TORVEXMAR-454393 format. One record per residue (C-alpha): z, y, x; residue in three letters; residue number from 1. Coordinates in Angstrom, 3 decimals. Each point is the difference from the previous one (the first is absolute). Layout:
<pz=Z py=Y px=X type=ala seq=NUM>
...
! end
This chain:
<pz=14.049 py=-11.378 px=12.298 type=met seq=1>
<pz=1.453 py=2.466 px=2.848 type=thr seq=2>
<pz=1.608 py=-1.859 px=2.996 type=ala seq=3>
<pz=3.289 py=2.026 px=-0.185 type=asp seq=4>
<pz=0.658 py=-0.758 px=-3.679 type=leu seq=5>
<pz=2.986 py=-2.047 px=-0.757 type=pro seq=6>
<pz=-0.470 py=-3.196 px=-2.100 type=glu seq=7>
<pz=-0.488 py=0.776 px=-3.882 type=met seq=8>
<pz=3.285 py=-1.685 px=-0.948 type=ser seq=9>
<pz=1.693 py=2.641 px=2.411 type=ala seq=10>
<pz=-1.104 py=3.066 px=-2.470 type=phe seq=11>
<pz=2.913 py=0.892 px=-2.490 type=lys seq=12>
<pz=-2.996 py=0.670 px=-2.521 type=asp seq=13>
<pz=-3.709 py=-0.784 px=-0.170 type=met seq=14>
<pz=-2.798 py=1.829 px=-2.084 type=his seq=15>
<pz=-2.822 py=-2.535 px=-0.814 type=val seq=16>
<pz=-3.085 py=1.139 px=-1.977 type=gly seq=17>
<pz=-3.619 py=-0.581 px=-0.839 type=leu seq=18>
<pz=-2.724 py=2.283 px=-0.426 type=phe seq=19>
<pz=-1.638 py=0.304 px=-3.408 type=asp seq=20>
<pz=-3.689 py=0.665 px=-0.495 type=leu seq=21>
<pz=0.514 py=3.830 px=0.783 type=asp seq=22>
<pz=1.631 py=-0.715 px=3.163 type=gly seq=23>
<pz=3.442 py=1.418 px=-1.574 type=leu seq=24>
<pz=3.000 py=-2.257 px=1.986 type=phe seq=25>
<pz=1.958 py=-1.863 px=-2.882 type=cys seq=26>
<pz=3.359 py=-1.010 px=1.666 type=his seq=27>
<pz=3.541 py=-1.717 px=-0.437 type=lys seq=28>
<pz=3.033 py=0.582 px=1.639 type=leu seq=29>
<pz=1.809 py=-2.698 px=1.024 type=met seq=30>
<pz=2.695 py=-1.426 px=2.454 type=gln seq=31>
<pz=-1.577 py=-0.838 px=3.372 type=gly seq=32>
<pz=1.162 py=-3.657 px=0.049 type=arg seq=33>
<pz=-1.378 py=-0.651 px=-3.474 type=lys seq=34>
<pz=-3.186 py=1.198 px=1.349 type=ala seq=35>
<pz=0.165 py=-2.171 px=2.947 type=ala seq=36>
<pz=0.667 py=-2.880 px=-2.609 type=lys seq=37>
<pz=-2.967 py=1.185 px=-2.328 type=leu seq=38>
<pz=-2.564 py=0.093 px=3.080 type=ala seq=39>
<pz=0.821 py=-3.544 px=0.831 type=asp seq=40>
<pz=0.353 py=-1.712 px=-3.224 type=lys seq=41>
<pz=-2.454 py=2.047 px=-2.149 type=gly seq=42>
<pz=-0.084 py=3.481 px=-2.037 type=tyr seq=43>
<pz=-1.458 py=0.965 px=-3.340 type=ser seq=44>
<pz=-0.950 py=3.249 px=-1.346 type=phe seq=45>
<pz=-0.994 py=1.326 px=-3.515 type=cys seq=46>
<pz=-4.103 py=-0.329 px=-0.556 type=asp seq=47>
<pz=0.115 py=3.354 px=-1.723 type=val seq=48>
<pz=-0.755 py=2.204 px=2.872 type=ile seq=49>
<pz=-3.673 py=-1.446 px=0.374 type=his seq=50>
<pz=-0.269 py=0.440 px=-3.967 type=ala seq=51>
<pz=0.991 py=3.847 px=-0.693 type=trp seq=52>
<pz=-1.923 py=3.110 px=0.418 type=asp seq=53>
<pz=1.368 py=3.009 px=2.018 type=ser seq=54>
<pz=2.118 py=1.062 px=-2.557 type=ala seq=55>
<pz=1.767 py=-3.410 px=-0.274 type=glu seq=56>
<pz=-1.735 py=-0.880 px=-3.019 type=val seq=57>
<pz=-0.908 py=-3.681 px=-0.591 type=gln seq=58>
<pz=-3.613 py=-0.743 px=-0.481 type=trp seq=59>
<pz=0.002 py=-3.861 px=-0.195 type=asp seq=60>
<pz=1.112 py=-0.943 px=-3.392 type=asp seq=61>
<pz=0.078 py=-3.907 px=0.556 type=his seq=62>
<pz=2.685 py=0.320 px=2.808 type=arg seq=63>
<pz=3.563 py=-0.593 px=-0.562 type=thr seq=64>
<pz=1.141 py=1.400 px=3.350 type=tyr seq=65>
<pz=1.376 py=-2.796 px=1.726 type=ile seq=66>
<pz=1.431 py=-0.539 px=3.574 type=asp seq=67>
<pz=-2.721 py=-1.116 px=2.364 type=arg seq=68>
<pz=0.387 py=-1.766 px=3.133 type=pro seq=69>
<pz=-0.247 py=2.273 px=2.722 type=ala seq=70>
<pz=0.686 py=0.300 px=3.968 type=lys seq=71>
<pz=2.051 py=2.189 px=2.039 type=ile seq=72>
<pz=-1.904 py=0.783 px=3.098 type=his seq=73>
<pz=2.818 py=-0.201 px=2.655 type=thr seq=74>
<pz=-2.607 py=1.465 px=2.735 type=asp seq=75>
<pz=0.107 py=3.304 px=-1.874 type=thr seq=76>
<pz=3.564 py=0.780 px=0.573 type=leu seq=77>
<pz=1.089 py=3.513 px=0.537 type=arg seq=78>
<pz=2.784 py=2.238 px=-0.027 type=arg seq=79>
<pz=0.850 py=1.930 px=-2.991 type=trp seq=80>
<pz=-0.333 py=3.887 px=0.631 type=pro seq=81>
<pz=2.358 py=1.408 px=-2.744 type=phe seq=82>
<pz=3.510 py=-1.807 px=1.109 type=gly seq=83>
<pz=1.619 py=-2.164 px=2.498 type=pro seq=84>
<pz=0.183 py=-3.905 px=0.100 type=asp seq=85>
<pz=-3.032 py=-0.659 px=-2.078 type=ala seq=86>
<pz=-3.510 py=-1.084 px=0.542 type=gly seq=87>
<pz=-3.476 py=-0.065 px=-2.098 type=leu seq=88>
<pz=-2.285 py=-3.339 px=-0.319 type=met seq=89>
<pz=-3.449 py=-0.128 px=-1.741 type=ile seq=90>
<pz=-0.478 py=-2.944 px=-2.465 type=ala seq=91>
<pz=-3.360 py=-0.945 px=-1.895 type=asp seq=92>
<pz=-0.502 py=-2.671 px=-2.528 type=phe seq=93>
<pz=-1.252 py=-3.551 px=0.734 type=thr seq=94>
<pz=-2.159 py=-2.456 px=-1.560 type=gly seq=95>
<pz=-2.655 py=0.711 px=-2.611 type=asp seq=96>
<pz=1.634 py=3.256 px=-1.031 type=tyr seq=97>
<pz=0.195 py=1.283 px=3.536 type=gly seq=98>
<pz=-4.196 py=0.018 px=-0.164 type=val seq=99>
<pz=0.880 py=3.347 px=-1.995 type=leu seq=100>
<pz=1.450 py=1.796 px=2.804 type=ser seq=101>
<pz=-2.009 py=2.468 px=2.455 type=pro seq=102>
<pz=2.483 py=-0.624 px=2.700 type=arg seq=103>
<pz=-0.816 py=-3.593 px=-0.324 type=asn seq=104>
<pz=-3.568 py=0.885 px=-0.054 type=gln seq=105>
<pz=0.163 py=1.908 px=3.339 type=ala seq=106>
<pz=2.001 py=-2.955 px=1.615 type=ala seq=107>
<pz=-3.213 py=-2.192 px=-1.048 type=arg seq=108>
<pz=-2.224 py=2.110 px=1.620 type=gln seq=109>
<pz=1.967 py=0.384 px=3.309 type=leu seq=110>
<pz=0.314 py=-3.748 px=-0.204 type=asp seq=111>
<pz=-3.645 py=-0.174 px=-0.139 type=lys seq=112>
<pz=-0.675 py=2.491 px=2.853 type=ala seq=113>
<pz=2.429 py=-2.256 px=2.103 type=ala seq=114>
<pz=-2.207 py=-2.902 px=-0.587 type=ala seq=115>
<pz=-3.043 py=2.018 px=1.287 type=met seq=116>
<pz=2.079 py=0.454 px=2.913 type=gly seq=117>
<pz=0.535 py=4.058 px=-0.708 type=phe seq=118>
<pz=3.633 py=1.713 px=0.261 type=glu seq=119>
<pz=-0.015 py=2.772 px=-2.363 type=val seq=120>
<pz=1.960 py=3.582 px=1.053 type=thr seq=121>
<pz=-0.008 py=2.664 px=-2.585 type=ala seq=122>
<pz=1.842 py=3.202 px=-1.391 type=ala seq=123>
<pz=-0.162 py=2.357 px=-2.842 type=phe seq=124>
<pz=0.454 py=3.602 px=-0.170 type=glu seq=125>
<pz=1.553 py=1.571 px=-2.720 type=tyr seq=126>
<pz=-0.298 py=3.590 px=-1.520 type=glu seq=127>
<pz=2.372 py=1.337 px=-2.506 type=phe seq=128>
<pz=1.474 py=3.370 px=-1.695 type=phe seq=129>
<pz=3.330 py=0.844 px=-0.225 type=leu seq=130>
<pz=1.247 py=1.603 px=-3.305 type=leu seq=131>
<pz=3.250 py=2.003 px=-0.141 type=ala seq=132>
<pz=0.859 py=-2.023 px=-3.058 type=glu seq=133>
<pz=2.125 py=-2.817 px=-1.120 type=thr seq=134>
<pz=-0.609 py=-2.318 px=-3.163 type=pro seq=135>
<pz=2.256 py=2.250 px=-2.344 type=asp seq=136>
<pz=-2.169 py=3.152 px=1.063 type=ser seq=137>
<pz=-3.098 py=-1.771 px=-0.328 type=leu seq=138>
<pz=0.427 py=-1.135 px=-3.581 type=arg seq=139>
<pz=1.704 py=3.104 px=-0.997 type=ala seq=140>
<pz=-3.559 py=1.861 px=1.200 type=lys seq=141>
<pz=-1.662 py=-2.906 px=-1.822 type=asn seq=142>
<pz=-1.803 py=-0.658 px=3.489 type=tyr seq=143>
<pz=-1.727 py=3.794 px=0.063 type=arg seq=144>
<pz=0.304 py=2.850 px=2.082 type=asp seq=145>
<pz=1.627 py=-1.994 px=2.865 type=leu seq=146>
<pz=2.067 py=1.553 px=2.907 type=asp seq=147>
<pz=-1.586 py=-1.043 px=3.373 type=his seq=148>
<pz=2.225 py=-0.573 px=2.962 type=phe seq=149>
<pz=-1.615 py=2.320 px=3.010 type=ala seq=150>
<pz=-1.853 py=1.699 px=-2.179 type=lys seq=151>
<pz=-1.407 py=2.152 px=3.302 type=asn seq=152>
<pz=-1.247 py=-3.107 px=1.698 type=asn seq=153>
<pz=-3.115 py=0.011 px=2.131 type=arg seq=154>
<pz=-1.635 py=-2.809 px=1.865 type=thr seq=155>
<pz=1.597 py=-1.451 px=3.143 type=tyr seq=156>
<pz=2.538 py=3.318 px=-0.519 type=ser seq=157>
<pz=2.652 py=0.324 px=2.516 type=leu seq=158>
<pz=1.601 py=2.094 px=-2.130 type=gln seq=159>
<pz=0.902 py=-2.671 px=-2.611 type=ser seq=160>
<pz=0.705 py=-2.610 px=2.648 type=ala seq=161>
<pz=2.768 py=2.461 px=1.367 type=ala seq=162>
<pz=1.284 py=1.067 px=-3.397 type=ala seq=163>
<pz=0.466 py=-3.309 px=-1.213 type=his seq=164>
<pz=0.486 py=-2.167 px=3.096 type=gly seq=165>
<pz=3.537 py=-1.382 px=-0.881 type=asp seq=166>
<pz=-1.466 py=-1.282 px=-3.598 type=leu seq=167>
<pz=-2.888 py=-2.034 px=1.882 type=phe seq=168>
<pz=2.162 py=-1.166 px=2.755 type=asp seq=169>
<pz=2.069 py=-1.610 px=-2.897 type=gly seq=170>
<pz=-3.055 py=-1.635 px=-1.255 type=leu seq=171>
<pz=-0.896 py=-1.265 px=3.616 type=arg seq=172>
<pz=3.373 py=-1.661 px=0.226 type=ala seq=173>
<pz=-0.427 py=-1.349 px=-3.325 type=val seq=174>
<pz=-3.391 py=-1.978 px=1.455 type=met seq=175>
<pz=1.603 py=-0.961 px=3.056 type=glu seq=176>
<pz=2.761 py=-1.710 px=-1.590 type=thr seq=177>
<pz=-2.686 py=-1.856 px=-2.214 type=leu seq=178>
<pz=-2.113 py=-0.737 px=3.362 type=asp seq=179>
<pz=-2.741 py=2.252 px=-1.302 type=ile seq=180>
<pz=-1.586 py=1.736 px=2.749 type=gly seq=181>
<pz=-1.553 py=3.875 px=-0.516 type=leu seq=182>
<pz=-2.904 py=0.336 px=2.298 type=asp seq=183>
<pz=0.711 py=3.755 px=-0.809 type=ser seq=184>
<pz=0.977 py=2.424 px=-2.752 type=leu seq=185>
<pz=-1.695 py=3.237 px=-0.980 type=his seq=186>
<pz=-0.801 py=2.528 px=-2.559 type=thr seq=187>
<pz=-3.071 py=-0.316 px=-2.250 type=glu seq=188>
<pz=-2.244 py=2.046 px=-2.211 type=leu seq=189>
<pz=1.674 py=1.439 px=-3.106 type=gly seq=190>
<pz=3.776 py=1.210 px=-0.681 type=pro seq=191>
<pz=2.495 py=-2.506 px=0.916 type=gly seq=192>
<pz=-2.681 py=-2.695 px=1.273 type=cys seq=193>
<pz=0.761 py=-2.124 px=3.036 type=phe seq=194>
<pz=-1.407 py=-2.938 px=1.785 type=glu seq=195>
<pz=1.563 py=-2.824 px=1.435 type=ala seq=196>
<pz=-2.498 py=-2.392 px=2.116 type=pro seq=197>
<pz=2.054 py=-3.237 px=0.453 type=leu seq=198>
<pz=0.101 py=-2.277 px=2.891 type=ala seq=199>
<pz=-2.433 py=-2.615 px=0.604 type=val seq=200>
<pz=1.463 py=-3.361 px=-0.834 type=ala seq=201>
<pz=-1.197 py=-3.614 px=0.322 type=lys seq=202>
<pz=-1.100 py=-1.925 px=-3.366 type=gly seq=203>
<pz=2.097 py=0.390 px=-2.758 type=leu seq=204>
<pz=2.457 py=1.860 px=1.162 type=lys seq=205>
<pz=-2.369 py=2.985 px=-0.115 type=ala seq=206>
<pz=-0.289 py=0.052 px=-3.657 type=ala seq=207>
<pz=3.607 py=-0.741 px=-0.521 type=asp seq=208>
<pz=0.866 py=2.874 px=2.184 type=asp seq=209>
<pz=-2.237 py=2.143 px=-2.118 type=ala seq=210>
<pz=1.423 py=-0.905 px=-3.433 type=ala seq=211>
<pz=3.680 py=0.303 px=1.207 type=leu seq=212>
<pz=-0.939 py=3.269 px=1.369 type=phe seq=213>
<pz=-1.027 py=1.401 px=-3.556 type=arg seq=214>
<pz=3.026 py=-1.622 px=-1.562 type=asn seq=215>
<pz=2.690 py=1.469 px=2.092 type=phe seq=216>
<pz=-1.676 py=3.239 px=0.858 type=ala seq=217>
<pz=0.371 py=0.673 px=-3.935 type=arg seq=218>
<pz=3.282 py=-1.171 px=0.186 type=ala seq=219>
<pz=1.023 py=1.994 px=3.319 type=tyr seq=220>
<pz=-1.494 py=3.155 px=-1.730 type=phe seq=221>
<pz=1.728 py=-0.382 px=-3.263 type=ala seq=222>
<pz=3.352 py=-0.455 px=1.995 type=arg seq=223>
<pz=-0.821 py=3.789 px=1.203 type=gln seq=224>
<pz=-0.762 py=1.322 px=-3.561 type=gly seq=225>
<pz=-3.665 py=-0.308 px=0.587 type=leu seq=226>
<pz=-2.802 py=-1.652 px=-1.631 type=thr seq=227>
<pz=-2.842 py=-1.956 px=2.143 type=ser seq=228>
<pz=-3.523 py=-0.272 px=-1.471 type=val seq=229>
<pz=-2.398 py=-2.524 px=1.322 type=phe seq=230>
<pz=-2.169 py=0.048 px=-3.071 type=met seq=231>
<pz=-3.956 py=0.430 px=0.733 type=ser seq=232>
<pz=-0.375 py=3.396 px=-1.665 type=lys seq=233>
<pz=2.782 py=2.110 px=-1.012 type=leu seq=234>
<pz=-2.068 py=3.119 px=-0.865 type=asp seq=235>
<pz=-3.577 py=0.826 px=-0.290 type=pro seq=236>
<pz=0.742 py=2.907 px=2.550 type=gly seq=237>
<pz=1.273 py=-2.046 px=2.555 type=leu seq=238>
<pz=-1.210 py=-2.485 px=2.209 type=ser seq=239>
<pz=0.257 py=-4.014 px=-0.894 type=gly seq=240>
<pz=2.468 py=-2.116 px=2.038 type=gln seq=241>
<pz=-0.913 py=-2.233 px=2.340 type=ser seq=242>
<pz=0.907 py=-3.729 px=1.123 type=gly seq=243>
<pz=-2.444 py=-0.660 px=2.578 type=his seq=244>
<pz=0.043 py=-3.522 px=1.438 type=phe seq=245>
<pz=-0.445 py=-0.692 px=3.697 type=his seq=246>
<pz=-1.073 py=-3.377 px=1.006 type=ile seq=247>
<pz=-1.468 py=-2.127 px=2.940 type=ser seq=248>
<pz=-0.243 py=-3.409 px=1.182 type=leu seq=249>
<pz=0.772 py=-1.779 px=3.141 type=his seq=250>
<pz=-1.443 py=-3.133 px=2.127 type=lys seq=251>
<pz=0.756 py=0.047 px=3.459 type=asp seq=252>
<pz=-0.166 py=3.909 px=-0.064 type=gly seq=253>
<pz=-1.013 py=2.543 px=-2.764 type=pro seq=254>
<pz=-2.524 py=-2.001 px=-1.948 type=ala seq=255>
<pz=-1.467 py=3.407 px=-1.626 type=phe seq=256>
<pz=-0.989 py=1.453 px=3.468 type=ser seq=257>
<pz=-3.089 py=-0.005 px=1.972 type=asp seq=258>
<pz=-0.082 py=2.516 px=2.667 type=pro seq=259>
<pz=-3.543 py=-0.873 px=0.845 type=ala seq=260>
<pz=-1.289 py=1.013 px=-3.565 type=ala seq=261>
<pz=-1.235 py=3.513 px=-1.179 type=pro seq=262>
<pz=2.721 py=0.330 px=-2.548 type=asp seq=263>
<pz=2.624 py=-2.141 px=1.933 type=gly seq=264>
<pz=0.140 py=-2.667 px=-2.646 type=leu seq=265>
<pz=-0.372 py=-3.696 px=0.502 type=ser seq=266>
<pz=-2.049 py=-2.473 px=-2.209 type=gln seq=267>
<pz=3.231 py=-1.152 px=-1.535 type=thr seq=268>
<pz=0.818 py=3.505 px=-1.208 type=ala seq=269>
<pz=-3.331 py=1.062 px=-1.367 type=his seq=270>
<pz=0.039 py=-3.602 px=-1.991 type=ala seq=271>
<pz=3.612 py=0.863 px=-1.149 type=phe seq=272>
<pz=-0.803 py=3.360 px=-1.014 type=leu seq=273>
<pz=-3.403 py=-1.057 px=-1.669 type=ala seq=274>
<pz=2.008 py=-2.238 px=-2.277 type=gly seq=275>
<pz=2.500 py=2.656 px=-0.886 type=leu seq=276>
<pz=-2.794 py=2.464 px=-0.920 type=leu seq=277>
<pz=-1.692 py=-2.595 px=-1.976 type=gln seq=278>
<pz=3.196 py=-1.046 px=-2.036 type=leu seq=279>
<pz=2.161 py=3.128 px=-0.461 type=met seq=280>
<pz=-2.115 py=1.546 px=-2.764 type=pro seq=281>
<pz=0.569 py=-3.015 px=-2.388 type=glu seq=282>
<pz=3.579 py=-0.549 px=1.259 type=met seq=283>
<pz=1.047 py=3.413 px=0.120 type=leu seq=284>
<pz=2.367 py=-0.306 px=-2.664 type=val seq=285>
<pz=2.642 py=-1.906 px=2.279 type=leu seq=286>
<pz=0.284 py=3.137 px=1.897 type=thr seq=287>
<pz=-0.356 py=2.545 px=-2.846 type=ala seq=288>
<pz=2.175 py=-1.628 px=-2.569 type=gln seq=289>
<pz=1.029 py=3.257 px=-1.809 type=thr seq=290>
<pz=-1.936 py=2.014 px=-2.523 type=val seq=291>
<pz=0.854 py=3.106 px=1.950 type=asn seq=292>
<pz=-1.421 py=-1.761 px=3.279 type=ala seq=293>
<pz=-3.543 py=0.788 px=-1.175 type=tyr seq=294>
<pz=1.035 py=3.892 px=-0.089 type=lys seq=295>
<pz=0.080 py=-0.136 px=3.827 type=arg seq=296>
<pz=-3.092 py=-1.956 px=0.561 type=leu seq=297>
<pz=-2.203 py=3.033 px=-0.460 type=val seq=298>
<pz=-1.875 py=2.520 px=2.040 type=pro seq=299>
<pz=2.148 py=2.787 px=1.536 type=gly seq=300>
<pz=3.605 py=-2.153 px=-0.325 type=ala seq=301>
<pz=-0.280 py=-1.127 px=3.520 type=trp seq=302>
<pz=-1.005 py=-3.575 px=-0.913 type=ala seq=303>
<pz=-2.921 py=-1.984 px=-0.325 type=pro seq=304>
<pz=-2.224 py=-0.692 px=-2.852 type=thr seq=305>
<pz=-2.069 py=-2.950 px=1.224 type=trp seq=306>
<pz=-0.470 py=-2.921 px=2.420 type=ala seq=307>
<pz=-0.833 py=2.008 px=3.209 type=ser seq=308>
<pz=1.065 py=-0.209 px=3.688 type=trp seq=309>
<pz=-0.436 py=1.865 px=3.090 type=gly seq=310>
<pz=1.685 py=0.276 px=3.518 type=val seq=311>
<pz=2.617 py=2.759 px=-0.485 type=gln seq=312>
<pz=-1.151 py=1.206 px=-3.294 type=asn seq=313>
<pz=2.737 py=1.044 px=-1.975 type=arg seq=314>
<pz=-2.491 py=0.340 px=-3.011 type=thr seq=315>
<pz=-0.758 py=-3.663 px=-0.306 type=cys seq=316>
<pz=1.830 py=-2.971 px=-1.480 type=ala seq=317>
<pz=0.395 py=-1.758 px=3.574 type=val seq=318>
<pz=0.668 py=2.121 px=2.855 type=arg seq=319>
<pz=-0.327 py=-1.613 px=3.444 type=ile seq=320>
<pz=2.499 py=0.775 px=2.414 type=val seq=321>
<pz=-1.265 py=-0.914 px=3.628 type=asn seq=322>
<pz=1.591 py=2.462 px=2.309 type=asp seq=323>
<pz=0.815 py=-3.068 px=2.310 type=thr seq=324>
<pz=-0.779 py=-3.784 px=-0.126 type=pro seq=325>
<pz=3.720 py=-0.739 px=-0.572 type=glu seq=326>
<pz=0.142 py=2.464 px=-2.856 type=ala seq=327>
<pz=-3.499 py=-0.992 px=-1.794 type=thr seq=328>
<pz=0.977 py=-0.382 px=-3.507 type=arg seq=329>
<pz=-1.484 py=0.355 px=-3.576 type=ile seq=330>
<pz=1.874 py=2.779 px=-1.897 type=glu seq=331>
<pz=-0.312 py=-0.772 px=-3.898 type=phe seq=332>
<pz=-0.075 py=3.456 px=-1.941 type=arg seq=333>
<pz=-0.215 py=-1.015 px=-3.352 type=val seq=334>
<pz=3.749 py=-1.103 px=-0.877 type=pro seq=335>
<pz=2.395 py=2.905 px=-1.362 type=ala seq=336>
<pz=3.464 py=0.266 px=0.652 type=ala seq=337>
<pz=1.054 py=-1.619 px=-3.104 type=asp seq=338>
<pz=-2.690 py=-3.234 px=0.879 type=ser seq=339>
<pz=1.986 py=-3.102 px=0.158 type=asn seq=340>
<pz=-0.032 py=-0.879 px=3.556 type=pro seq=341>
<pz=0.056 py=-3.524 px=-0.280 type=his seq=342>
<pz=-3.022 py=0.089 px=-1.893 type=ala seq=343>
<pz=-1.779 py=2.056 px=2.230 type=val seq=344>
<pz=0.741 py=-2.124 px=2.769 type=met seq=345>
<pz=-1.547 py=-3.166 px=-2.201 type=ala seq=346>
<pz=-3.024 py=1.910 px=-0.877 type=leu seq=347>
<pz=-1.050 py=1.195 px=3.478 type=cys seq=348>
<pz=0.931 py=-3.404 px=1.848 type=leu seq=349>
<pz=-1.767 py=-1.978 px=-2.893 type=ala seq=350>
<pz=-3.098 py=2.294 px=-0.009 type=ala seq=351>
<pz=-0.264 py=0.302 px=3.867 type=gly seq=352>
<pz=0.646 py=-3.570 px=0.856 type=leu seq=353>
<pz=-2.671 py=-1.028 px=-2.785 type=his seq=354>
<pz=-2.216 py=2.462 px=1.976 type=gly seq=355>
<pz=0.635 py=-1.849 px=3.240 type=ile seq=356>
<pz=-0.355 py=-3.380 px=-1.316 type=glu seq=357>
<pz=-3.518 py=0.990 px=-1.845 type=gln seq=358>
<pz=-1.227 py=1.958 px=3.464 type=gly seq=359>
<pz=-0.741 py=2.993 px=-2.054 type=leu seq=360>
<pz=-1.178 py=3.193 px=1.202 type=thr seq=361>
<pz=0.862 py=3.656 px=-1.025 type=pro seq=362>
<pz=-2.518 py=2.799 px=-0.616 type=pro seq=363>
<pz=-0.283 py=2.896 px=2.082 type=pro seq=364>
<pz=3.060 py=2.117 px=0.440 type=pro seq=365>
<pz=0.198 py=3.580 px=-1.548 type=thr seq=366>
<pz=-0.238 py=2.494 px=2.228 type=thr seq=367>
<pz=0.483 py=3.119 px=-2.011 type=gly seq=368>
<pz=2.143 py=0.589 px=-2.908 type=ser seq=369>
<pz=0.165 py=-2.864 px=-2.101 type=ala seq=370>
<pz=0.246 py=2.354 px=-3.208 type=tyr seq=371>
<pz=-3.867 py=1.060 px=0.828 type=asp seq=372>
<pz=-1.308 py=-3.693 px=-0.557 type=val seq=373>
<pz=-1.246 py=-1.346 px=-2.898 type=thr seq=374>
<pz=1.246 py=-3.550 px=0.005 type=pro seq=375>
<pz=-2.044 py=-2.984 px=-1.544 type=glu seq=376>
<pz=1.778 py=-0.943 px=-3.357 type=pro seq=377>
<pz=1.785 py=-3.306 px=1.655 type=ala seq=378>
<pz=1.557 py=2.333 px=2.410 type=gln seq=379>
<pz=1.479 py=2.393 px=-2.544 type=arg seq=380>
<pz=3.704 py=-0.425 px=-1.008 type=phe seq=381>
<pz=1.195 py=-0.788 px=-3.676 type=pro seq=382>
<pz=0.554 py=3.482 px=-1.737 type=arg seq=383>
<pz=3.275 py=-1.259 px=-1.409 type=asp seq=384>
<pz=2.292 py=-2.714 px=-0.504 type=leu seq=385>
<pz=-1.809 py=-1.415 px=-2.919 type=ile seq=386>
<pz=-3.384 py=-0.537 px=1.965 type=glu seq=387>
<pz=2.009 py=-1.084 px=3.015 type=ala seq=388>
<pz=1.766 py=-2.893 px=-1.555 type=ala seq=389>
<pz=-2.968 py=-0.860 px=-1.629 type=asp seq=390>
<pz=-1.856 py=-0.298 px=3.344 type=arg seq=391>
<pz=2.592 py=-1.940 px=1.376 type=leu seq=392>
<pz=-0.007 py=-2.574 px=-3.088 type=glu seq=393>
<pz=-3.672 py=-0.523 px=0.624 type=ala seq=394>
<pz=0.148 py=-0.720 px=3.708 type=ser seq=395>
<pz=-0.714 py=-3.338 px=1.036 type=thr seq=396>
<pz=0.772 py=0.603 px=3.533 type=thr seq=397>
<pz=3.397 py=1.334 px=-0.938 type=ala seq=398>
<pz=0.636 py=-2.823 px=-1.986 type=arg seq=399>
<pz=-1.023 py=-2.461 px=2.981 type=gln seq=400>
<pz=2.319 py=2.281 px=2.416 type=leu seq=401>
<pz=3.164 py=0.417 px=-2.137 type=leu seq=402>
<pz=-0.418 py=-2.432 px=-2.681 type=gly seq=403>
<pz=-0.655 py=0.154 px=-3.896 type=asp seq=404>
<pz=3.867 py=-0.100 px=-0.654 type=thr seq=405>
<pz=0.628 py=3.256 px=1.917 type=phe seq=406>
<pz=-3.065 py=1.733 px=-0.888 type=val seq=407>
<pz=0.705 py=-0.509 px=-3.953 type=asp seq=408>
<pz=3.403 py=0.902 px=0.357 type=his seq=409>
<pz=-0.895 py=3.219 px=2.029 type=trp seq=410>
<pz=-2.634 py=0.997 px=-2.334 type=val seq=411>
<pz=2.051 py=-0.569 px=-3.185 type=arg seq=412>
<pz=3.070 py=2.263 px=1.471 type=ser seq=413>
<pz=-2.644 py=2.791 px=0.845 type=arg seq=414>
<pz=-1.092 py=-0.058 px=-3.550 type=arg seq=415>
<pz=3.270 py=0.045 px=-1.528 type=phe seq=416>
<pz=0.492 py=3.251 px=2.000 type=glu seq=417>
<pz=-3.180 py=1.591 px=-1.168 type=val seq=418>
<pz=0.649 py=-0.767 px=-3.624 type=gln seq=419>
<pz=3.510 py=1.868 px=-0.077 type=asp seq=420>
<pz=-1.826 py=3.055 px=1.796 type=tyr seq=421>
<pz=-2.768 py=-0.164 px=-2.560 type=leu seq=422>
<pz=2.537 py=0.890 px=-2.854 type=arg seq=423>
<pz=1.159 py=2.926 px=2.190 type=his seq=424>
<pz=-1.114 py=3.420 px=-1.196 type=val seq=425>
<pz=-0.021 py=2.171 px=3.313 type=ser seq=426>
<pz=0.733 py=4.088 px=0.135 type=asp seq=427>
<pz=-3.438 py=0.252 px=1.159 type=trp seq=428>
<pz=-1.204 py=-1.433 px=-3.365 type=glu seq=429>
<pz=2.352 py=2.261 px=-2.255 type=ile seq=430>
<pz=-1.255 py=3.271 px=1.937 type=lys seq=431>
<pz=-3.538 py=-0.995 px=0.125 type=arg seq=432>
<pz=-0.297 py=-0.741 px=-3.960 type=tyr seq=433>
<pz=2.757 py=1.386 px=-1.957 type=ile seq=434>
<pz=-1.873 py=2.970 px=-0.931 type=glu seq=435>
<pz=-3.341 py=-1.340 px=-0.169 type=leu seq=436>
<pz=0.424 py=-2.922 px=-2.427 type=phe seq=437>
! end
């Protein structure tokens, strides 16, 4: 909790919410004094948010959708950015039902890191499109022929930054109110495409910042009559949208750094890296949880396609950033902008800490383009959400690290997403087959 914040009961209003499996913030508005009472005496929330798909269709037919025990985490208190005298706090389920929460899984891995003597710092960076569309216009157009904001956009464009400075000053102000630091903000590749690397934070705050950034960026731009798009792949002619994850460990200094090593990496970094490389193909569905995500993980979409690593190599799944010992870190480049940040953190830490525990050694780094390499079958990423769910279900190591209950629930939720997709007839299929058969 930020030091200059008043006590929660001093706020007139309090917004309290939980993140669902897709990272959407499901919240309630209440009086500040009621939130203080619930934080002290107990809180509950409907369990449906971990039992519906991205279209809010319930997929577990055996539930009565009851209120389950939850905890309001008072250390997450922030200011609400869209009005005075209001605060925000994050809650999560406790007990047996809390095992299903990606945020709780990330917290468990952070506790494990602490027990091993490590402090974790991390940050996400997000690419997103802005559309000059509203919910009404999107539906009127049936989500086709969409109007991009800043159509003449170019990567690192001074013109776009100057033309739309007021809009992004407003975004920065919203995030500052929420205590979310923006390391920078710039234009990216494509019409209306922008990138926001978040400032580094300790522990769970890094994932909380990322999840809140996405939710509140969408809300802010909606208030400006615009639609922000964080989905993995908006259009086949445009690049995919990344949500890269930077992470480092500290133990009496930067634990990933060894200035005497040729690559600047310590044995700890090599072991962490080896665990991540070994497990990311079978745990990929934790960071690529939508059907759409696999349309980004293809050659030519500025995204990795297999479990590779390299020093300062942006074609790899893991890029080592080693400019200085203090800044030495792992950049996990697989996550998309729509990945659940708590699931990303849980995956990365679980796999990396496993590598340290097992004393694993990574393969040699990729020095050229990773797209030019033919990887071993075990290093390839699943081709779609179906295969990815199957890989996680069959992973004994993932079950050991995350637990059977969480793995089975996540797999079941992804299969329901696939089931709905497979009933859909796309424009591509109509154009391809209607005059042939």
